[in-house]
Structure formats: structure tokens, C-alpha cells
Phi, psi and omega in degrees: 000130172235155189219135178221153177219126181206148186270152168230195178253137182298134192283356183260006173283156179285161180298325180296316178298322178303312185296327182276331182272338192300326184286342188254336182284144180210169182301329184294345181278352170244114182253124174267110187253355179208132176221125176224131174245114182241125183236129173244133181235127174231118182049052174072355178267116188258136180236110187244133179238123177252122179241125181222134180244136183226152179238126174268107183270001181281167179267011178218161178297146176226143176268124182248130177263128180240111187248137181232124172268121183247160170303146185300335183265004183274151173241129170290137181244341179199147171218127177228156182224117186053241183263007184253131185251143180284161178227132179282129180223169171301148191305313184290324178295319179296319182296319180295320179295320179296315182296323178295317181295316181293321183295337179260008175085009179284155169290132183210151178226145179228130173245132175213150177287133186250101178088164185295327182272358175052043181286336183226138170240141179226146179237127178245120188230131172269120180258130178294159182300139174052045182225159177262147173222135175247124177261136173231114183243130183237136173217160183227149178202154171267117180297136182260134180275121178227132178053038173080019179203158173258150183225133170245120180242128175244117180256116186240132178217072182293341177068003178199165175292139182240127184300317178235108181235131184206134167241125181221139179223136174239125184239132175231119178235106187298338179272359177103145179265122183283317176201162178204137174222150179222133180199167178227144180292337183261359187276117179274178177299328180290326182273343186305317180297344181282346177278101182264133186221123176236121184232126172246194184302313186243351187235154174215142175231125181233137178214153177214110188224077180283144173284173179298319179295323179288339178281339188293142175292328179207157181302127176086349182265163185266350181292146183250143175279344185281093184200090180161209187246138174246123187248142165234124180233137180202168172222165183240160169290132190300142179216172185251290190226145178238130188234136173197064186081312167252156178231155175230129182247115176261115185246110176210075185296138180277163169063029174274139176288149178291154180257138177300149180237153175241117189227136172246122176270123181247112192243125177286126177236023182292172187302328182290350179274009184295162176079224185298326185301309183290326178295314181292326177296316178299315181298317180294318181296323179297321178290317180299318179299324178297331186273357178293144176271155187293338178270003173279154170244144183213158175214164181226128174240129174244153185207145157234246170269358170245149180252129178234150177232148174292311174220161184278359176212166179288148186236142178294142188277059174283166181302317181295317180293321178296318179298318179295320180295324178299320177299321178296316182297320180298339181265011179279122177229155186277147176181143168087195185269194187232106179252081181293318182300311181298321181293315180292322178298322178294317180297316179296319180299316178298314182296315184293321178298318180290326176296314181295331177278004180054044180285334186255159175287156183296328184279351186289158180248132182253136181210154173239133179243114181259132172239120179213158180239003187218193180263148175294122179225020175216148185069225176284119184253350178283118183295320175299323179293320177297316178301317179295317180299315183293317180296319179295319183290319182287322174057028180077008183272353182201167178254153179240126175244128184243132175248118178263115186269117174091186187263353184266352183288149175278087188293324180300318177302313181292321182296311180296316181298322178295312183292331175295340183237040172055034178234202177210164180245157179214137175272133174258116183277138178294139181159177184294339183260015182300323178299317179295322178298316179298314180295321180297319178297316181299321180300327181293329184248007187285337187234081175291142179251321180220153173229156182050060184273125176239126175255120185256127178241149182296123185299327184278355182244341188228139172218180180054043180289143166282181183306130180239008173241130180230139182296323181201160173236126182258152178300133179089354179251191176204161174255135180237125177234136178233155180195182182244139178272140177282342181225110183294341181273359180299133182244359170193154171202165187261137175242129177245141179239128176243141178214160180301124180084356178232102188265133176050037177287125184256128180278349181099183181281165182280159162283123189243146175204116180289172178301326180290337182270007186302318181295330179288317181290321181237076181289338183269089188294338181292347179270356187255139179234088176070198180279073190290334178295321177293319180293324178295317176300314180297320179301310180296319181298315180296316179305316183286328174294320178297324177294316180295330177300332182266332192245349185277185174289173181301317180293317179297321180298316180295314179295318181296321179297314181296316180293318181295319178296314181300315181288325177299318178289320182296320184257007177057052174256132172275113183236180176299349181259351186228163172224164176238134181230144175231130180226153175284117184290153176289149173247166182295331183284335184283140174277148179292125179267146183291146176273122178249092193298325186279006177279338179208066173270162183300323182291340181266352180287156179301149181289345174269108177299321175232118184309124190292348177298339185262003178285144185284347183295148180293333179251136182290133176245118178277116181273104187263023179047231182267003184286153178243134175290113184281308185212155184205160169224132184203160175075228200254061305283131183260121177265135181229127179245108179270132184236086186302323182296326177268359181052047183206180180211153177241145181224149171202158177251155172239119179251120176204176184287150176302146181096351180289138179253124180248145172276123180262316182221133175214117179230099184295325181291319180274347180075025183254135178220133174226121174241153178225139180250135182274155172232164179246181175291167179299322175205165183289133180292162181303331181281000176083355182288133178260111179266136175234150181218167172274129180239000184201132178234144172242126182236128183229137166234103187296319183294328181267355180068032185251136174219129179238137169240120184246123175238180179285355180254319186202177178233122178257126183249128177233132177207120176051046177085351178263149182220143176215158181236130176249150183241145178296339183284356180233148169268127184200165175224150177229124182233129177221184183295326185249349191212134170240131175236139176229114179255126174252123189315122174057022183229299191206156172233127175251126182247117178245115179263134186305128178055030183215196185290160173241143178236148172237125175252127182250132177266122176260110180274132179246144177311126186301330183270008180298133186291338186238309191277161177219171181302148177211175186240151170241153185229126182231142183249137173233152176058038182293344179295346179281350176273161186285162179298343182271004181300143182217191185114170181303325175263318189302328183295345182256002185297333181252024172092167176209137181267134177207164178222136179247132180215172174056055177290138186209163180300141177255192180295328176248136185304323184274000181234085182289155172266163177202172175254128179249131173260114183210134178051039176076011181237156173254122183239145171273122183236163183232135178279133180200202180228147176236147181275123176252117185259011185290337179256322182233097187296326186283309187256334184073173179234139176285117177251121178293139180205164173267123183267126179261125186279177172056054176059030177075011181301133183097332176265310179281153176290130179071213181246156183298335180291341178293346185257007179281130183250161182271348179200166186294334180242022181264157177250002178227000000 
């Protein structure tokens, strides 16, 4: 769980007020004076309450964003603000209620699940002037056992000193706690004594409560040391079943021998894997190969738009074979497109041939592990078709595990495909520890203990069971089954477990406790939070219904969706189908205020649901929702035209002297104009090359009366005679009737024009002491389809697509960059295949996007000559 709190501007102020207030409001006017994270765990079911109090010291309402990073498997169950409590509703109903409250100036908060994996929850709250607000956010999750332990992680980033700061956890495990440790990544030797830990046989109490002085980075300074992760890790003495009207069965038998595995590693080597990704993948694979057992069989498939194999069949993991495979892995280099379908079909074919030849033992477990960082753009590119092909080919004979590398991968596609084939998906985040992440995932699945596990419960005693068949059980994990008893007075029943190669294996009788014996089993009532066994059963049932919603037949999907929604509402769980909203209710004395719908419609909200400056990742990720970057200019200056329908991109450079102003976008019908002025390096480099970049943009919308001037230092906003200046050194937002601006400190500016196109300007910061280079800007377009067909300019002319054909591919000057002939606009051009850096998702490092490069300033691709686009001023059309 991670938590952030930061102010924005309340969206119901007029644009004029925004312009006058913007220069004076600052983060210091919202003070967070209390933060408490309290976690109670009973039999691995965790109930966490986050309480935070804030004071708005400004003389006007402010909208404060409160963001919480939760475990992917957690459900929010409640959110309250001061005396007002949230209510779980269907997602669209909650959104409408929130918008109504904000449009009338009420204090309001919205919690919603963000994305299918629910990795982020965000709360947006309008705080009245000079008032206090206390937020209380509650969520629940079943802790998952991985590598022999359970983990509770609290990620805290208050961004300021907090008068009352506390993390406290109480754990009760009736079967006994085997071990427990607590630590924080940010905890220094001075803070270490503040981590208090008391552990008895069945109970544990952990707390961390630093004073304001203990939080300071240095005596007298305002910086805080509280910035990182706080971990609690523990395991329990193994047990079987817990009963209280509902039952939960934790199955993790000790001392089982590992089962041999048959594994094919499928590794993406396409062009987007260049740099650290391919290097870290090679490093991880070398370690993974070392960890294979000699009775395992393995194979390696690598792919771009061509499919390669180390060997045509799986090979026993002898020392010699592993050594030979390492040599193959060291020779993997990136190039080309991404044919995921072809690579998986090849892996399945190898596995099935060896299975049919009875190469493997009957007890062995077969799996395919796919690592990719991008979208399929070669061979079969339809993700539903790939999912269907893979499911048909695998036929339930093996499991598929997918690793999505980075933020550009279609994680939902991989997640569904994995679950359709009895596996799971995991995102590997780019960073220095990516190799460790890859190795860590492999460790989780490296040692299968049982396969085709069936847990049998007596039909006449148990109903409403969660899933009781599992494809495999891995060492260090566990299987959890929950259900409802038909007779609450029942005090024992038999559970049988069957698995491949283990016939009629009986686990024995349950640990039993009737509803009347509850006080005996749990004498410490302070550790109990309501009927948690029923909530745990509901939690597991909803999780599995949501999975079936994605992977079942059309009829199963519909039924699962309806059941999951009904149970989510009944048990107040925030899931992908529900949202929670809290509003200040009307009183009889209050007059009804008019609803002004266009003050906060979804289309007018900033494209960042949660301002990315507050994300914990080291590299900024711009969350562009469903929008696609149509066209962009960045770098020296590199123009990039992305063409989704052709699943390709075109690139060209413009070389001219520094100070030249080019027209990028001009739409006379829509009244939109964008010009950009180039800058040069501080001085000419020793090699004599003159680099130019864009250092200044002018953006005009005549109909809305909006004019923006964006430089590497600041942003000047003019509208209807009013003017304001925003600085790159601050994170801030400006919202008005016609214009929304979102500035992320030293990173990006998002410009949203009412009922029109959106632009993103990215600031590239260069080391101040660099002898040659200086800061420069990149320009990206979203929603260009909202502009008229007559739009033109160096970028604008491509907003509605361009038809071209590529033929006669041949070797180029560089082996990895072939040349070809392009037919476009009635001309034949020599073009070169290469990569362009797209910074719209990763501002710091960018992403390699394959494209066809058009030489000579884009001549033949752009209309006319590049000099035709030179303007006489930043806001001129001639």
C-alpha cells in the first residue's frame, strides 16, 4: 500500500478566478497533520484502515488528490470523510453522483478501482476553505503465501513532516506464528529502535511511530525521512481448516518431494527490447538456467518477426546442456517486430511432440514461460485471435506464465491468456532490479509439488464452494478453498485431496470449531473484525467470478459479471464493477443549487487520473487512458507519425538553423494553430554537427480565446485579456470552462481544449554543466480526430492518415537497419528501417518505436518542401 496527498484546484471555480489565484496557491496551504495505518490480520485475512487528516489553510476550496497503491488482490471496503461515509455503487452511478456534488461546490470524494488489476485506487476530494477533513480508507485482502511466507507491505510517501504518524499491525494466527520480521527500506540506524515488535505463540504486535523531529532528514529542515516501504513478513505453523458457519481450508502439506518440470522459455528479442531490457533478460536467464534440476527438461524459443529455437525438442538439464544453453542465451540480441503468436505456437508444438513421444515422466509438470515487452505487430496481431489459438493449441496439457516487461506491454492481454491456460501473469517493472524481479518470479514456479489437485468436500455438508481444482501447487505457496456449511452446529467433516500421481491421498479430518466454540478458538476479540470468515469466502468468490468474467464463454462471462456485481454491492467491495462515493448530504435549510454539468464532465478532466509526479516509479509514466499518440516531434527534431491502422510508423528529421519557426498544426475551421521554434546547442560540438531542438511552442485556439506560449522555463497562459504564468519547477493544475492544464514538475504539460484536441509537451532536462546540450521540448498530439479534414502543418497533414506501400527490402548501411522502397503520394522513396524514441509513456528513457525513416527533411512524404512551413512569428500563419 502506498499513499500520497497533494492539492489541485477545485474544478468549479471560474476560469478568471483560476488565473488570479494560480500564482499564490502552493502545497503548503494543505497540511497533512495526521497519518495512521492500522492493520489487523486473522488467519491470513488482512483488514487495513488508513486514517489521514488534512487542513486546507487557503481562503478557497481546493481539490485534493489522495492516492493509495494497494496489493493487486485487495478490495477497498469503505471510504469516509469527516462525518460522511461512502457507499458502494455501480461504477457509472457513483461517477454521476460525484460529478453532481462537485459541480454544486459540495465536498465530495470518489474512490474507484483503476484498471483490471486494480493496482491503483485514487480519491479526489474538494476541501472547503479553512476547514479540516479526515479521510478513512479501509481495504481487505487474503495474504498470499509465496516462497514460504506472507508479506504485508505499506508504502508511505507523505511528502512532508506529519505531526502524528503511526504504522501499527496486530496479527493473530490460531495455529501459531512460525517466524516474523519487520523492517523498512527507509529506516536508518537511528530509526531502527522505533520499530517495536512483540511476538508470542499466536499473536504479534508491530508498531512504528516516529515524532516530527525523528522524521526530519536533518535538524531544523523540513525534509522527511519517511519515504519508502515498510514490510512485515511471517509464516504460520501449517493448519487445515477453520470453521465458523463458513469455513476456510488452507492446504500446504509439508515435506512433499518436488515434481520434475518441463519448461519452454519464450523470449522476445524484438527491437523494443533494446538496451537494459535485453541485457537484464540475458542476466536473469543465465541464473535461471543454473537453478534447473537435472531431472527437468527445458527448451528456449526466441522471437522477433522470425522464430528461432535453441533445439527442436526439450533437453534434459544436465550440466553440459545447461552450459550450451547459456552460450545460446548470451547471443540473444534485439531486432525486428513482435510475433507472439508464432513464438507460442512453436513452443506448444515442441512440447506436444515430446509429450506424445512420452519423453517425460507421467508425474512431471509442463509449462511455458513467455517474456515480452510489447504488442504483437507481426504475424497474427489480433490479441483475441492469439488467445484463442493458444488455448486451442495447449488444450489444457500445460500451463502458460506470462511476464510483461515494462509499461508499454498489453498486460490485460497477457493476463487473460495466462488464466485461460491455468497460469498467471506478472508485470516486470523497468529498473535496476528487473533481473531480480525475473528471477523472483521463476523461483515461485520453479518447484512444483503437485499437479491436477482436486479437493473433495462432502456434498451434503458443504455448498457455495470456491474453486477446489488447481492445476498445480508450488513449493512455498498454498491452496485456499472457502465454502458455506449447511449445518452451523457441525463440528467435523472429512476433506480428501487427489492429485496426479497421488491416488486417494487423505488429508485427515478438519480442525473443527462450531459457531458456539468461536470464543474458544479466538479468545482475543480485539484481533477479530466482524464475521471475517464470511467476508473471506465472499472475497475469494468475487475474485474467481472476476476471472471467469474475462476467460469464460459468452454465457459464463455474463453470469459471472452479474454475480460478481451483486456480491460486490452486498459486501461493499470496490471491484472493477463498482465504485464508492461519499457526498455531503443536503439539509432542509440549504437551497437547491443548480447543476452545471459541463463544469466537470469526464472529457474535461485532466488526462492524468492521478498526477504522475506522485507515482513511486523512478521514471514518469504518462497515463493516457484510451488515447493514442497520433503524431509527435521530439529530439533533434525527430518527427514521428504513428499509424495504428497500418500497425506502423513513419519518421523524418528537419534540419535548419536554430531560431527557425515551423508550423506544426494549422486548422482554420477549428481555429487551432501550433508553431514551434528551434534552438541549438550551447556551442558546436567537436565533430562539427549542429544539433537543433524545439525550445518554444505557441498554441492558439481562436474560438476559445486561448493562447499559450511554452518555453523550457515557463508556460504563459492568456485568455480573454487575462494572463497567468506557470513554472516547470512546480506541479500544478489549471481548470477552466474552455481549458485544462496539468503541469507535472520538470516533466510534462498536458493541454486539454474544450471539445477539441489535446496536446502533451514534454520537458527534457539536461545536466546544467553539459558543455554542449541544453534543455529542450517534445510535442505530442492526442485525439487529433477531433480536428477537421483540412488540418495541415508538418504534423497536422498526417492526422487523418497517409497511404503507403513498402517493397523491395534490402540490406542497408547498418545490418540492423535495412533499406526499402516506399510508394507514397505518387512517388518512390528510399527509406530505412530503424527506431525512434517515443517519450509519451516514459519521459526519462523513452521507448524505441520501430518506424520507416524518410531522408532529406521528409521530402516526398510531406507536402511541398520543409521551407514552406517556416513562419515569421510564433503566433503567425505566414
